[in-house]
C-alpha positions as CSV (number, residue, x, y, z in Angstrom):
1,X,67.8,-79.5,30.2
2,X,64.6,-80.7,28.6
3,X,63.9,-79.3,25.2
4,X,60.9,-77.0,25.1
5,X,59.4,-79.0,22.3
6,X,59.5,-82.1,24.5
7,X,57.8,-80.2,27.3
8,X,55.0,-79.1,25.0
9,X,54.6,-82.7,23.8
10,X,54.4,-83.8,27.4
11,X,51.7,-81.2,28.2
12,X,49.7,-82.4,25.2
13,X,50.1,-86.0,26.3
14,X,49.0,-85.1,29.8
15,X,45.8,-83.6,28.4
16,X,45.0,-86.6,26.3
17,X,45.7,-88.9,29.3
18,X,43.5,-86.9,31.7
19,X,40.7,-87.0,29.1
20,X,41.0,-90.7,28.8
21,X,41.0,-91.1,32.6
22,X,37.8,-89.2,32.7
23,X,36.3,-91.3,30.0
24,X,37.2,-94.4,31.9
25,X,35.3,-92.9,34.8
26,X,38.2,-93.0,37.3
27,X,36.9,-90.6,39.8
28,X,39.8,-91.0,42.2
29,X,42.7,-88.7,42.1
30,X,44.0,-88.0,38.6
31,X,47.5,-88.4,39.8
32,X,46.8,-92.1,40.4
33,X,45.6,-92.4,36.9
34,X,48.7,-90.7,35.4
35,X,50.9,-92.8,37.6
36,X,49.2,-95.9,36.2
37,X,49.9,-94.6,32.8
38,X,53.6,-94.2,33.6
39,X,53.9,-97.7,34.9
40,X,52.0,-98.9,31.8
41,X,49.1,-100.3,33.6
42,X,46.5,-98.4,31.5
43,X,48.2,-98.8,28.2
44,X,47.4,-102.5,27.7
45,X,45.3,-103.7,30.6
46,X,42.1,-102.4,32.0
47,X,42.9,-100.0,34.8
48,X,40.8,-100.5,37.9
49,X,41.7,-97.6,40.1
50,X,44.6,-97.3,42.5
51,X,45.3,-100.6,44.3
52,X,45.3,-100.3,48.0
């Protein structure tokens, strides 16, 4: 089971990430943005929307 503290941290991280996504003007689905975060595409490189 995941600790509750961890879950709260996750929620906070999610909020920060969604904010950053909006700042970067990614108007596609937010899910794509978060996915890119998870794969580390936003962390270091510029993120140019979902690749099709």
